Each structure stands twice: as C-alpha cells, then as structure tokens.
N, CA, C, O and the ligand as a Tripos MOL2 file, in Angstrom:
@<TRIPOS>MOLECULE
protein
  301   299    76     0     0
PROTEIN
NO_CHARGES

@<TRIPOS>ATOM
      1 N           6.3700   -8.8990   16.2160 N.3       1 MET1
      2 CA          5.7030   -9.9790   15.4640 C.3       1 MET1
      3 C           5.4590   -9.5430   14.0260 C.2       1 MET1
      4 O           4.9700   -8.4420   13.7720 O.2       1 MET1
      5 N           5.8020  -10.4080   13.1020 N.am      2 LEU2
      6 CA          5.5610  -10.1140   11.7020 C.3       2 LEU2
      7 C           4.0800  -10.2930   11.3660 C.2       2 LEU2
      8 O           3.3820  -11.0900   11.9930 O.2       2 LEU2
      9 N           3.6230   -9.5550   10.3900 N.am      3 THR3
     10 CA          2.2740   -9.7860    9.8720 C.3       3 THR3
     11 C           2.3550  -10.8060    8.7320 C.2       3 THR3
     12 O           3.4330  -11.0890    8.2100 O.2       3 THR3
     13 N           1.1930  -11.3490    8.3600 N.am      4 CYS4
     14 CA          1.1600  -12.3050    7.2590 C.3       4 CYS4
     15 C           1.6240  -11.6370    5.9660 C.2       4 CYS4
     16 O           2.2740  -12.2710    5.1340 O.2       4 CYS4
     17 N           1.2960  -10.3790    5.8020 N.am      5 ARG5
     18 CA          1.7070   -9.6480    4.6100 C.3       5 ARG5
     19 C           3.2400   -9.5530    4.5440 C.2       5 ARG5
     20 O           3.8430   -9.7410    3.4880 O.2       5 ARG5
     21 N           3.8470   -9.2600    5.6880 N.am      6 GLU6
     22 CA          5.3140   -9.1900    5.7290 C.3       6 GLU6
     23 C           5.9310  -10.5490    5.4330 C.2       6 GLU6
     24 O           6.9710  -10.6450    4.7820 O.2       6 GLU6
     25 N           5.2830  -11.5860    5.9140 N.am      7 MET7
     26 CA          5.7570  -12.9440    5.6340 C.3       7 MET7
     27 C           5.7590  -13.2150    4.1350 C.2       7 MET7
     28 O           6.7220  -13.7640    3.6000 O.2       7 MET7
     29 N           4.6820  -12.8290    3.4610 N.am      8 SER8
     30 CA          4.6090  -13.1010    2.0260 C.3       8 SER8
     31 C           5.6500  -12.2770    1.2700 C.2       8 SER8
     32 O           6.1720  -12.7190    0.2460 O.2       8 SER8
     33 N           5.9490  -11.0840    1.7750 N.am      9 GLU9
     34 CA          6.9730  -10.2670    1.1230 C.3       9 GLU9
     35 C           8.3700  -10.8550    1.3330 C.2       9 GLU9
     36 O           9.2580  -10.6810    0.4980 O.2       9 GLU9
     37 N           8.5510  -11.5450    2.4450 N.am     10 LEU10
     38 CA          9.8510  -12.1580    2.7440 C.3      10 LEU10
     39 C          10.0350  -13.5030    2.0440 C.2      10 LEU10
     40 O          11.1290  -14.0670    2.0350 O.2      10 LEU10
     41 N           8.9460  -14.0060    1.4570 N.am     11 GLY11
     42 CA          8.9130  -15.3520    0.9110 C.3      11 GLY11
     43 C          10.2060  -15.9040    0.3380 C.2      11 GLY11
     44 O          10.7330  -16.8900    0.8540 O.2      11 GLY11
     45 N          10.7350  -15.2860   -0.7260 N.am     12 SER12
     46 CA         11.9090  -15.8650   -1.3870 C.3      12 SER12
     47 C          13.1520  -15.7930   -0.4900 C.2      12 SER12
     48 O          14.0230  -16.6600   -0.5540 O.2      12 SER12
     49 N          13.2230  -14.7490    0.3440 N.am     13 ASP13
     50 CA         14.3580  -14.6340    1.2610 C.3      13 ASP13
     51 C          14.3370  -15.7480    2.3000 C.2      13 ASP13
     52 O          15.3800  -16.2600    2.7070 O.2      13 ASP13
     53 N          13.1230  -16.1140    2.7210 N.am     14 ILE14
     54 CA         12.9900  -17.2120    3.6850 C.3      14 ILE14
     55 C          13.5170  -18.5040    3.0640 C.2      14 ILE14
     56 O          14.2620  -19.2520    3.6970 O.2      14 ILE14
     57 N          13.1190  -18.7550    1.8210 N.am     15 ILE15
     58 CA         13.5250  -19.9750    1.1380 C.3      15 ILE15
     59 C          15.0330  -20.0210    0.9330 C.2      15 ILE15
     60 O          15.6630  -21.0670    1.0850 O.2      15 ILE15
     61 N          15.5980  -18.8740    0.5890 N.am     16 GLU16
     62 CA         17.0350  -18.8420    0.3060 C.3      16 GLU16
     63 C          17.8610  -18.7250    1.5870 C.2      16 GLU16
     64 O          19.0910  -18.7410    1.5440 O.2      16 GLU16
     65 N          17.1780  -18.6090    2.7190 N.am     17 GLY17
     66 CA         17.8880  -18.4610    3.9820 C.3      17 GLY17
     67 C          18.6210  -17.1370    4.0790 C.2      17 GLY17
     68 O          19.5800  -16.9870    4.8370 O.2      17 GLY17
     69 N          18.1490  -16.1850    3.2970 N.am     18 ASP18
     70 CA         18.8360  -14.9090    3.1860 C.3      18 ASP18
     71 C          18.2360  -13.9040    4.1640 C.2      18 ASP18
     72 O          17.7380  -12.8530    3.7600 O.2      18 ASP18
     73 N          18.2900  -14.2380    5.4580 N.am     19 LEU19
     74 CA         17.6590  -13.3960    6.4650 C.3      19 LEU19
     75 C          18.6310  -13.1010    7.5940 C.2      19 LEU19
     76 O          19.4830  -13.9190    7.9400 O.2      19 LEU19
     77 N          18.4810  -11.9000    8.1640 N.am     20 ARG20
     78 CA         19.2340  -11.6210    9.3830 C.3      20 ARG20
     79 C          18.6860  -12.4830   10.5070 C.2      20 ARG20
     80 O          17.5390  -12.9260   10.4620 O.2      20 ARG20
     81 N          19.5080  -12.7150   11.5050 N.am     21 LEU21
     82 CA         19.1150  -13.6020   12.6000 C.3      21 LEU21
     83 C          17.8300  -13.1170   13.2700 C.2      21 LEU21
     84 O          16.9530  -13.9210   13.5890 O.2      21 LEU21
     85 N          17.7190  -11.8180   13.4810 N.am     22 SER22
     86 CA         16.5330  -11.2880   14.1490 C.3      22 SER22
     87 C          15.2870  -11.5100   13.3020 C.2      22 SER22
     88 O          14.2140  -11.8070   13.8270 O.2      22 SER22
     89 N          15.4340  -11.3640   11.9900 N.am     23 THR23
     90 CA         14.3010  -11.5890   11.0820 C.3      23 THR23
     91 C          13.9360  -13.0620   11.0510 C.2      23 THR23
     92 O          12.7610  -13.4280   11.0540 O.2      23 THR23
     93 N          14.9710  -13.9060   11.0190 N.am     24 ARG24
     94 CA         14.7440  -15.3520   10.9800 C.3      24 ARG24
     95 C          13.9550  -15.7920   12.2170 C.2      24 ARG24
     96 O          13.0560  -16.6290   12.1380 O.2      24 ARG24
     97 N          14.3150  -15.2080   13.3510 N.am     25 TRP25
     98 CA         13.6310  -15.5250   14.5960 C.3      25 TRP25
     99 C          12.1700  -15.0860   14.5260 C.2      25 TRP25
    100 O          11.2760  -15.8160   14.9520 O.2      25 TRP25
    101 N          11.9340  -13.8920   13.9870 N.am     26 ALA26
    102 CA         10.5670  -13.3800   13.8590 C.3      26 ALA26
    103 C           9.7440  -14.2700   12.9380 C.2      26 ALA26
    104 O           8.5670  -14.5270   13.1930 O.2      26 ALA26
    105 N          10.3800  -14.7410   11.8540 N.am     27 VAL27
    106 CA          9.7130  -15.6530   10.9190 C.3      27 VAL27
    107 C           9.3610  -16.9600   11.6370 C.2      27 VAL27
    108 O           8.2470  -17.4700   11.5140 O.2      27 VAL27
    109 N          10.3100  -17.4770   12.3720 N.am     28 PHE28
    110 CA         10.1080  -18.7220   13.1090 C.3      28 PHE28
    111 C           8.9260  -18.5910   14.0770 C.2      28 PHE28
    112 O           8.0720  -19.4740   14.1520 O.2      28 PHE28
    113 N           8.8920  -17.4820   14.8140 N.am     29 MET29
    114 CA          7.8060  -17.2710   15.7690 C.3      29 MET29
    115 C           6.4620  -17.1610   15.0510 C.2      29 MET29
    116 O           5.4510  -17.6820   15.5210 O.2      29 MET29
    117 N           6.4640  -16.4780   13.9090 N.am     30 HIS30
    118 CA          5.2190  -16.3290   13.1600 C.3      30 HIS30
    119 C           4.7320  -17.6910   12.6560 C.2      30 HIS30
    120 O           3.5410  -17.9980   12.7240 O.2      30 HIS30
    121 N           5.6570  -18.4940   12.1550 N.am     31 LEU31
    122 CA          5.2740  -19.8010   11.6090 C.3      31 LEU31
    123 C           4.6940  -20.7040   12.6940 C.2      31 LEU31
    124 O           3.8100  -21.5200   12.4310 O.2      31 LEU31
    125 N           5.1990  -20.5480   13.9070 N.am     32 ARG32
    126 CA          4.6610  -21.3630   15.0080 C.3      32 ARG32
    127 C           3.2070  -21.0190   15.2900 C.2      32 ARG32
    128 O           2.4200  -21.8730   15.7000 O.2      32 ARG32
    129 N           2.8610  -19.7530   15.0650 N.am     33 ALA33
    130 CA          1.5290  -19.2740   15.4380 C.3      33 ALA33
    131 C           0.5470  -19.2540   14.2780 C.2      33 ALA33
    132 O          -0.6600  -19.1440   14.4910 O.2      33 ALA33
    133 N           1.0490  -19.3600   13.0530 N.am     34 CYS34
    134 CA          0.1900  -19.1070   11.9000 C.3      34 CYS34
    135 C           0.2300  -20.2720   10.8970 C.2      34 CYS34
    136 O           1.1670  -20.3770   10.1050 O.2      34 CYS34
    137 N          -0.7740  -21.1340   10.9320 N.am     35 PRO35
    138 CA         -0.8120  -22.2930   10.0170 C.3      35 PRO35
    139 C          -0.8320  -21.8760    8.5470 C.2      35 PRO35
    140 O          -0.2810  -22.5710    7.6930 O.2      35 PRO35
    141 N          -1.4630  -20.7480    8.2570 N.am     36 LEU36
    142 CA         -1.5500  -20.3080    6.8650 C.3      36 LEU36
    143 C          -0.1750  -20.0090    6.2980 C.2      36 LEU36
    144 O           0.1400  -20.4180    5.1800 O.2      36 LEU36
    145 N           0.6440  -19.2990    7.0580 N.am     37 CYS37
    146 CA          1.9750  -18.9550    6.5700 C.3      37 CYS37
    147 C           2.8780  -20.1890    6.5550 C.2      37 CYS37
    148 O           3.7730  -20.3050    5.7180 O.2      37 CYS37
    149 N           2.6350  -21.0940    7.4790 N.am     38 LYS38
    150 CA          3.3840  -22.3470    7.4910 C.3      38 LYS38
    151 C           3.1490  -23.0840    6.1800 C.2      38 LYS38
    152 O           4.0840  -23.5780    5.5490 O.2      38 LYS38
    153 N           1.8830  -23.1490    5.7860 N.am     39 MET39
    154 CA          1.5150  -23.7790    4.5210 C.3      39 MET39
    155 C           2.1500  -23.0360    3.3490 C.2      39 MET39
    156 O           2.6600  -23.6440    2.4080 O.2      39 MET39
    157 N           2.1050  -21.7280    3.4300 N.am     40 TYR40
    158 CA          2.6490  -20.8930    2.3600 C.3      40 TYR40
    159 C           4.1450  -21.1580    2.1580 C.2      40 TYR40
    160 O           4.6080  -21.3230    1.0300 O.2      40 TYR40
    161 N           4.8820  -21.1950    3.2490 N.am     41 VAL41
    162 CA          6.3230  -21.4270    3.1600 C.3      41 VAL41
    163 C           6.6180  -22.8370    2.6680 C.2      41 VAL41
    164 O           7.5560  -23.0610    1.9030 O.2      41 VAL41
    165 N           5.8010  -23.7800    3.1190 N.am     42 LYS42
    166 CA          5.9730  -25.1570    2.6760 C.3      42 LYS42
    167 C           5.7910  -25.2540    1.1580 C.2      42 LYS42
    168 O           6.5790  -25.9000    0.4670 O.2      42 LYS42
    169 N           4.7510  -24.6090    0.6590 N.am     43 GLN43
    170 CA          4.5050  -24.6060   -0.7860 C.3      43 GLN43
    171 C           5.6600  -23.9410   -1.5290 C.2      43 GLN43
    172 O           6.1020  -24.4240   -2.5710 O.2      43 GLN43
    173 N           6.1400  -22.8280   -0.9800 N.am     44 LEU44
    174 CA          7.2540  -22.1270   -1.6150 C.3      44 LEU44
    175 C           8.4870  -23.0170   -1.6860 C.2      44 LEU44
    176 O           9.1810  -23.0530   -2.7030 O.2      44 LEU44
    177 N           8.7510  -23.7240   -0.6140 N.am     45 LYS45
    178 CA          9.9190  -24.6120   -0.5760 C.3      45 LYS45
    179 C           9.8000  -25.7080   -1.6070 C.2      45 LYS45
    180 O          10.7460  -25.9970   -2.3400 O.2      45 LYS45
    181 N           8.6090  -26.3260   -1.6590 N.am     46 LEU46
    182 CA          8.3800  -27.3670   -2.6480 C.3      46 LEU46
    183 C           8.5920  -26.8210   -4.0470 C.2      46 LEU46
    184 O           9.2400  -27.4540   -4.8810 O.2      46 LEU46
    185 N           8.0450  -25.6480   -4.2970 N.am     47 THR47
    186 CA          8.1560  -25.0560   -5.6210 C.3      47 THR47
    187 C           9.6090  -24.7730   -5.9680 C.2      47 THR47
    188 O          10.0380  -25.0220   -7.0940 O.2      47 THR47
    189 N          10.3620  -24.2590   -5.0190 N.am     48 SER48
    190 CA         11.7500  -23.9310   -5.3290 C.3      48 SER48
    191 C          12.5800  -25.1940   -5.5420 C.2      48 SER48
    192 O          13.5000  -25.2020   -6.3610 O.2      48 SER48
    193 N          12.2600  -26.2640   -4.8080 N.am     49 GLU49
    194 CA         12.9530  -27.5330   -5.0400 C.3      49 GLU49
    195 C          12.6680  -28.0650   -6.4340 C.2      49 GLU49
    196 O          13.5680  -28.5220   -7.1390 O.2      49 GLU49
    197 N          11.4040  -27.9970   -6.8160 N.am     50 VAL50
    198 CA         11.0150  -28.4740   -8.1370 C.3      50 VAL50
    199 C          11.6840  -27.6410   -9.2190 C.2      50 VAL50
    200 O          12.1590  -28.1700  -10.2240 O.2      50 VAL50
    201 N          11.7160  -26.3430   -9.0030 N.am     51 LEU51
    202 CA         12.3500  -25.4650   -9.9900 C.3      51 LEU51
    203 C          13.8140  -25.8090  -10.1720 C.2      51 LEU51
    204 O          14.3360  -25.7720  -11.2860 O.2      51 LEU51
    205 N          14.4820  -26.1480   -9.0630 N.am     52 GLN52
    206 CA         15.8950  -26.4880   -9.1560 C.3      52 GLN52
    207 C          16.1200  -27.7870   -9.9030 C.2      52 GLN52
    208 O          17.1620  -27.9920  -10.5260 O.2      52 GLN52
    209 N          15.1210  -28.6700   -9.8310 N.am     53 GLN53
    210 CA         15.2550  -29.9500  -10.5130 C.3      53 GLN53
    211 C          15.0100  -29.8550  -12.0050 C.2      53 GLN53
    212 O          15.5030  -30.6730  -12.7810 O.2      53 GLN53
    213 N          14.2430  -28.8500  -12.4000 N.am     54 LEU54
    214 CA         13.9180  -28.7240  -13.8080 C.3      54 LEU54
    215 C          15.1290  -28.2290  -14.5920 C.2      54 LEU54
    216 O          15.7980  -27.2840  -14.1720 O.2      54 LEU54
    217 N          15.4080  -28.8530  -15.7120 N.am     55 PRO55
    218 CA         16.5640  -28.4850  -16.5190 C.3      55 PRO55
    219 C          16.2800  -27.2810  -17.4270 C.2      55 PRO55
    220 O          16.8820  -27.1300  -18.4900 O.2      55 PRO55
    221 N          15.3670  -26.4470  -16.9880 N.am     56 LEU56
    222 CA         14.9660  -25.3160  -17.8150 C.3      56 LEU56
    223 C          15.4260  -24.0120  -17.1820 C.2      56 LEU56
    224 O          15.6800  -23.9330  -15.9810 O.2      56 LEU56
    225 N          15.5230  -23.0210  -18.0040 N.am     57 ASN57
    226 CA         15.6940  -21.6750  -17.4790 C.3      57 ASN57
    227 C          14.4410  -21.3290  -16.6690 C.2      57 ASN57
    228 O          13.3270  -21.4970  -17.1650 O.2      57 ASN57
    229 N          14.6030  -20.8550  -15.4470 N.am     58 THR58
    230 CA         13.4450  -20.6250  -14.5840 C.3      58 THR58
    231 C          12.5150  -19.5430  -15.1340 C.2      58 THR58
    232 O          11.3430  -19.4910  -14.7600 O.2      58 THR58
    233 N          13.0110  -18.7010  -15.9960 N.am     59 THR59
    234 CA         12.1240  -17.6780  -16.5630 C.3      59 THR59
    235 C          11.2040  -18.2810  -17.6080 C.2      59 THR59
    236 O          10.2020  -17.6670  -17.9740 O.2      59 THR59
    237 N          11.5250  -19.4750  -18.0980 N.am     60 ALA60
    238 CA         10.7340  -20.0920  -19.1540 C.3      60 ALA60
    239 C           9.9380  -21.2880  -18.6460 C.2      60 ALA60
    240 O           9.4240  -22.0880  -19.4280 O.2      60 ALA60
    241 N           9.8440  -21.3950  -17.3150 N.am     61 VAL61
    242 CA          9.1680  -22.5650  -16.7450 C.3      61 VAL61
    243 C           7.6670  -22.5050  -16.9690 C.2      61 VAL61
    244 O           7.0280  -21.4690  -16.7820 O.2      61 VAL61
    245 N           7.1390  -23.6140  -17.3640 N.am     62 ASP62
    246 CA          5.7040  -23.7590  -17.5580 C.3      62 ASP62
    247 C           5.0590  -24.0920  -16.2080 C.2      62 ASP62
    248 O           5.3830  -25.1090  -15.5950 O.2      62 ASP62
    249 N           4.1630  -23.2480  -15.7570 N.am     63 SER63
    250 CA          3.5920  -23.4590  -14.4270 C.3      63 SER63
    251 C           2.7920  -24.7520  -14.3470 C.2      63 SER63
    252 O           2.6880  -25.3480  -13.2740 O.2      63 SER63
    253 N           2.2320  -25.1900  -15.4570 N.am     64 ALA64
    254 CA          1.4930  -26.4570  -15.4600 C.3      64 ALA64
    255 C           2.4320  -27.6220  -15.1600 C.2      64 ALA64
    256 O           2.0610  -28.5630  -14.4590 O.2      64 ALA64
    257 N           3.6320  -27.5550  -15.6880 N.am     65 ALA65
    258 CA          4.6210  -28.6020  -15.4480 C.3      65 ALA65
    259 C           5.0220  -28.6290  -13.9750 C.2      65 ALA65
    260 O           5.2300  -29.6980  -13.4010 O.2      65 ALA65
    261 N           5.1280  -27.4460  -13.3670 N.am     66 ILE66
    262 CA          5.4830  -27.3670  -11.9500 C.3      66 ILE66
    263 C           4.3760  -27.9900  -11.1110 C.2      66 ILE66
    264 O           4.6430  -28.7710  -10.1980 O.2      66 ILE66
    265 N           3.1380  -27.6440  -11.4230 N.am     67 LEU67
    266 CA          2.0040  -28.2040  -10.6900 C.3      67 LEU67
    267 C           1.9930  -29.7210  -10.7930 C.2      67 LEU67
    268 O           1.7410  -30.4200   -9.8120 O.2      67 LEU67
    269 N           2.2680  -30.2150  -11.9790 N.am     68 LYS68
    270 CA          2.2810  -31.6530  -12.1960 C.3      68 LYS68
    271 C           3.3550  -32.3030  -11.3210 C.2      68 LYS68
    272 O           3.1120  -33.3300  -10.6870 O.2      68 LYS68
    273 N           4.5350  -31.7000  -11.2930 N.am     69 LYS69
    274 CA          5.6230  -32.2080  -10.4550 C.3      69 LYS69
    275 C           5.2210  -32.2230   -8.9850 C.2      69 LYS69
    276 O           5.4880  -33.1850   -8.2660 O.2      69 LYS69
    277 N           4.5760  -31.1430   -8.5500 N.am     70 LEU70
    278 CA          4.1670  -31.0530   -7.1550 C.3      70 LEU70
    279 C           3.1590  -32.1460   -6.8250 C.2      70 LEU70
    280 O           3.2100  -32.7540   -5.7570 O.2      70 LEU70
    281 N           2.2430  -32.3840   -7.7590 N.am     71 GLN71
    282 CA          1.2310  -33.4070   -7.5220 C.3      71 GLN71
    283 C           1.8750  -34.7880   -7.4640 C.2      71 GLN71
    284 O           1.4710  -35.6320   -6.6640 O.2      71 GLN71
    285 N           2.8760  -35.0180   -8.3120 N.am     72 GLU72
    286 CA          3.5670  -36.2940   -8.3050 C.3      72 GLU72
    287 C           4.2730  -36.5230   -6.9740 C.2      72 GLU72
    288 O           4.3160  -37.6450   -6.4700 O.2      72 GLU72
    289 N           4.8240  -35.4540   -6.4100 N.am     73 ARG73
    290 CA          5.4980  -35.5670   -5.1170 C.3      73 ARG73
    291 C           4.5510  -35.9730   -4.0140 C.2      73 ARG73
    292 O           4.9310  -36.6890   -3.0870 O.2      73 ARG73
    293 N           3.2990  -35.5090   -4.1150 N.am     74 ASP74
    294 CA          2.3270  -35.7810   -3.0580 C.3      74 ASP74
    295 C           1.8400  -37.2240   -3.0760 C.2      74 ASP74
    296 O           1.3100  -37.7190   -2.0810 O.2      74 ASP74
    297 N           2.0210  -37.8960   -4.2060 N.am     75 ASN75
    298 CA          1.5190  -39.2660   -4.3070 C.3      75 ASN75
    299 C           2.4470  -40.2750   -3.6520 C.2      75 ASN75
    300 O           2.1580  -41.4710   -3.6560 O.2      75 ASN75
    301 ZN          0.7510  -15.5740    8.9140 Zn       76 ZN76
@<TRIPOS>BOND
     1     1     2 1
     2     2     3 1
     3     3     4 2
     4     3     5 am
     5     5     6 1
     6     6     7 1
     7     7     8 2
     8     7     9 am
     9     9    10 1
    10    10    11 1
    11    11    12 2
    12    11    13 am
    13    13    14 1
    14    14    15 1
    15    15    16 2
    16    15    17 am
    17    17    18 1
    18    18    19 1
    19    19    20 2
    20    19    21 am
    21    21    22 1
    22    22    23 1
    23    23    24 2
    24    23    25 am
    25    25    26 1
    26    26    27 1
    27    27    28 2
    28    27    29 am
    29    29    30 1
    30    30    31 1
    31    31    32 2
    32    31    33 am
    33    33    34 1
    34    34    35 1
    35    35    36 2
    36    35    37 am
    37    37    38 1
    38    38    39 1
    39    39    40 2
    40    39    41 am
    41    41    42 1
    42    42    43 1
    43    43    44 2
    44    43    45 am
    45    45    46 1
    46    46    47 1
    47    47    48 2
    48    47    49 am
    49    49    50 1
    50    50    51 1
    51    51    52 2
    52    51    53 am
    53    53    54 1
    54    54    55 1
    55    55    56 2
    56    55    57 am
    57    57    58 1
    58    58    59 1
    59    59    60 2
    60    59    61 am
    61    61    62 1
    62    62    63 1
    63    63    64 2
    64    63    65 am
    65    65    66 1
    66    66    67 1
    67    67    68 2
    68    67    69 am
    69    69    70 1
    70    70    71 1
    71    71    72 2
    72    71    73 am
    73    73    74 1
    74    74    75 1
    75    75    76 2
    76    75    77 am
    77    77    78 1
    78    78    79 1
    79    79    80 2
    80    79    81 am
    81    81    82 1
    82    82    83 1
    83    83    84 2
    84    83    85 am
    85    85    86 1
    86    86    87 1
    87    87    88 2
    88    87    89 am
    89    89    90 1
    90    90    91 1
    91    91    92 2
    92    91    93 am
    93    93    94 1
    94    94    95 1
    95    95    96 2
    96    95    97 am
    97    97    98 1
    98    98    99 1
    99    99   100 2
   100    99   101 am
   101   101   102 1
   102   102   103 1
   103   103   104 2
   104   103   105 am
   105   105   106 1
   106   106   107 1
   107   107   108 2
   108   107   109 am
   109   109   110 1
   110   110   111 1
   111   111   112 2
   112   111   113 am
   113   113   114 1
   114   114   115 1
   115   115   116 2
   116   115   117 am
   117   117   118 1
   118   118   119 1
   119   119   120 2
   120   119   121 am
   121   121   122 1
   122   122   123 1
   123   123   124 2
   124   123   125 am
   125   125   126 1
   126   126   127 1
   127   127   128 2
   128   127   129 am
   129   129   130 1
   130   130   131 1
   131   131   132 2
   132   131   133 am
   133   133   134 1
   134   134   135 1
   135   135   136 2
   136   135   137 am
   137   137   138 1
   138   138   139 1
   139   139   140 2
   140   139   141 am
   141   141   142 1
   142   142   143 1
   143   143   144 2
   144   143   145 am
   145   145   146 1
   146   146   147 1
   147   147   148 2
   148   147   149 am
   149   149   150 1
   150   150   151 1
   151   151   152 2
   152   151   153 am
   153   153   154 1
   154   154   155 1
   155   155   156 2
   156   155   157 am
   157   157   158 1
   158   158   159 1
   159   159   160 2
   160   159   161 am
   161   161   162 1
   162   162   163 1
   163   163   164 2
   164   163   165 am
   165   165   166 1
   166   166   167 1
   167   167   168 2
   168   167   169 am
   169   169   170 1
   170   170   171 1
   171   171   172 2
   172   171   173 am
   173   173   174 1
   174   174   175 1
   175   175   176 2
   176   175   177 am
   177   177   178 1
   178   178   179 1
   179   179   180 2
   180   179   181 am
   181   181   182 1
   182   182   183 1
   183   183   184 2
   184   183   185 am
   185   185   186 1
   186   186   187 1
   187   187   188 2
   188   187   189 am
   189   189   190 1
   190   190   191 1
   191   191   192 2
   192   191   193 am
   193   193   194 1
   194   194   195 1
   195   195   196 2
   196   195   197 am
   197   197   198 1
   198   198   199 1
   199   199   200 2
   200   199   201 am
   201   201   202 1
   202   202   203 1
   203   203   204 2
   204   203   205 am
   205   205   206 1
   206   206   207 1
   207   207   208 2
   208   207   209 am
   209   209   210 1
   210   210   211 1
   211   211   212 2
   212   211   213 am
   213   213   214 1
   214   214   215 1
   215   215   216 2
   216   215   217 am
   217   217   218 1
   218   218   219 1
   219   219   220 2
   220   219   221 am
   221   221   222 1
   222   222   223 1
   223   223   224 2
   224   223   225 am
   225   225   226 1
   226   226   227 1
   227   227   228 2
   228   227   229 am
   229   229   230 1
   230   230   231 1
   231   231   232 2
   232   231   233 am
   233   233   234 1
   234   234   235 1
   235   235   236 2
   236   235   237 am
   237   237   238 1
   238   238   239 1
   239   239   240 2
   240   239   241 am
   241   241   242 1
   242   242   243 1
   243   243   244 2
   244   243   245 am
   245   245   246 1
   246   246   247 1
   247   247   248 2
   248   247   249 am
   249   249   250 1
   250   250   251 1
   251   251   252 2
   252   251   253 am
   253   253   254 1
   254   254   255 1
   255   255   256 2
   256   255   257 am
   257   257   258 1
   258   258   259 1
   259   259   260 2
   260   259   261 am
   261   261   262 1
   262   262   263 1
   263   263   264 2
   264   263   265 am
   265   265   266 1
   266   266   267 1
   267   267   268 2
   268   267   269 am
   269   269   270 1
   270   270   271 1
   271   271   272 2
   272   271   273 am
   273   273   274 1
   274   274   275 1
   275   275   276 2
   276   275   277 am
   277   277   278 1
   278   278   279 1
   279   279   280 2
   280   279   281 am
   281   281   282 1
   282   282   283 1
   283   283   284 2
   284   283   285 am
   285   285   286 1
   286   286   287 1
   287   287   288 2
   288   287   289 am
   289   289   290 1
   290   290   291 1
   291   291   292 2
   292   291   293 am
   293   293   294 1
   294   294   295 1
   295   295   296 2
   296   295   297 am
   297   297   298 1
   298   298   299 1
   299   299   300 2
@<TRIPOS>SUBSTRUCTURE
     1 MET1         2 RESIDUE 1 A MET
     2 LEU2         6 RESIDUE 1 A LEU
     3 THR3        10 RESIDUE 1 A THR
     4 CYS4        14 RESIDUE 1 A CYS
     5 ARG5        18 RESIDUE 1 A ARG
     6 GLU6        22 RESIDUE 1 A GLU
     7 MET7        26 RESIDUE 1 A MET
     8 SER8        30 RESIDUE 1 A SER
     9 GLU9        34 RESIDUE 1 A GLU
    10 LEU10       38 RESIDUE 1 A LEU
    11 GLY11       42 RESIDUE 1 A GLY
    12 SER12       46 RESIDUE 1 A SER
    13 ASP13       50 RESIDUE 1 A ASP
    14 ILE14       54 RESIDUE 1 A ILE
    15 ILE15       58 RESIDUE 1 A ILE
    16 GLU16       62 RESIDUE 1 A GLU
    17 GLY17       66 RESIDUE 1 A GLY
    18 ASP18       70 RESIDUE 1 A ASP
    19 LEU19       74 RESIDUE 1 A LEU
    20 ARG20       78 RESIDUE 1 A ARG
    21 LEU21       82 RESIDUE 1 A LEU
    22 SER22       86 RESIDUE 1 A SER
    23 THR23       90 RESIDUE 1 A THR
    24 ARG24       94 RESIDUE 1 A ARG
    25 TRP25       98 RESIDUE 1 A TRP
    26 ALA26      102 RESIDUE 1 A ALA
    27 VAL27      106 RESIDUE 1 A VAL
    28 PHE28      110 RESIDUE 1 A PHE
    29 MET29      114 RESIDUE 1 A MET
    30 HIS30      118 RESIDUE 1 A HIS
    31 LEU31      122 RESIDUE 1 A LEU
    32 ARG32      126 RESIDUE 1 A ARG
    33 ALA33      130 RESIDUE 1 A ALA
    34 CYS34      134 RESIDUE 1 A CYS
    35 PRO35      138 RESIDUE 1 A PRO
    36 LEU36      142 RESIDUE 1 A LEU
    37 CYS37      146 RESIDUE 1 A CYS
    38 LYS38      150 RESIDUE 1 A LYS
    39 MET39      154 RESIDUE 1 A MET
    40 TYR40      158 RESIDUE 1 A TYR
    41 VAL41      162 RESIDUE 1 A VAL
    42 LYS42      166 RESIDUE 1 A LYS
    43 GLN43      170 RESIDUE 1 A GLN
    44 LEU44      174 RESIDUE 1 A LEU
    45 LYS45      178 RESIDUE 1 A LYS
    46 LEU46      182 RESIDUE 1 A LEU
    47 THR47      186 RESIDUE 1 A THR
    48 SER48      190 RESIDUE 1 A SER
    49 GLU49      194 RESIDUE 1 A GLU
    50 VAL50      198 RESIDUE 1 A VAL
    51 LEU51      202 RESIDUE 1 A LEU
    52 GLN52      206 RESIDUE 1 A GLN
    53 GLN53      210 RESIDUE 1 A GLN
    54 LEU54      214 RESIDUE 1 A LEU
    55 PRO55      218 RESIDUE 1 A PRO
    56 LEU56      222 RESIDUE 1 A LEU
    57 ASN57      226 RESIDUE 1 A ASN
    58 THR58      230 RESIDUE 1 A THR
    59 THR59      234 RESIDUE 1 A THR
    60 ALA60      238 RESIDUE 1 A ALA
    61 VAL61      242 RESIDUE 1 A VAL
    62 ASP62      246 RESIDUE 1 A ASP
    63 SER63      250 RESIDUE 1 A SER
    64 ALA64      254 RESIDUE 1 A ALA
    65 ALA65      258 RESIDUE 1 A ALA
    66 ILE66      262 RESIDUE 1 A ILE
    67 LEU67      266 RESIDUE 1 A LEU
    68 LYS68      270 RESIDUE 1 A LYS
    69 LYS69      274 RESIDUE 1 A LYS
    70 LEU70      278 RESIDUE 1 A LEU
    71 GLN71      282 RESIDUE 1 A GLN
    72 GLU72      286 RESIDUE 1 A GLU
    73 ARG73      290 RESIDUE 1 A ARG
    74 ASP74      294 RESIDUE 1 A ASP
    75 ASN75      298 RESIDUE 1 A ASN
    76 ZN76       301 GROUP 0 **** ****
C-alpha cells in the first residue's frame, strides 16, 4: 500500500499515465481508500488540463489565471 506522501511524489506521473502497471494498481487501491488523495489527483488533473489549454509557456503561467480558470470550470 502506498502512503499519502508517496502519492504526492507520484503526482505528475499519475497525471501523465507514466506508471508501471504494479504502481498504477497501487495508486488505484490507494485512491479507493483515501478521499484526500482522490481530491488531490482530481485537482492535479484539472490543473494539468487547464495548463494545456493555456496558450502560454507553462513556466510563465500566472497561478492566479489558473485559479480563475478552475473556478470558471466549477460554475
Ligand atoms: Zn492518501
């Protein structure tokens, strides 16, 4: 079983689907049991989708703009 700390370290790999099958399974099992990490991954996914939509270099992204986009999605 993965710990929450390990989940947060895997964050971007989870989003990119860049995981070995055994790791993916461990992540899946953890998400079933842990609402906090489920929320965390959901937020990460939303953020990465928004980042892909922005016509900016991701290194120059304004975090306020990302938050605004996320809030617009929730409405
Ligand atoms: Zn967790």
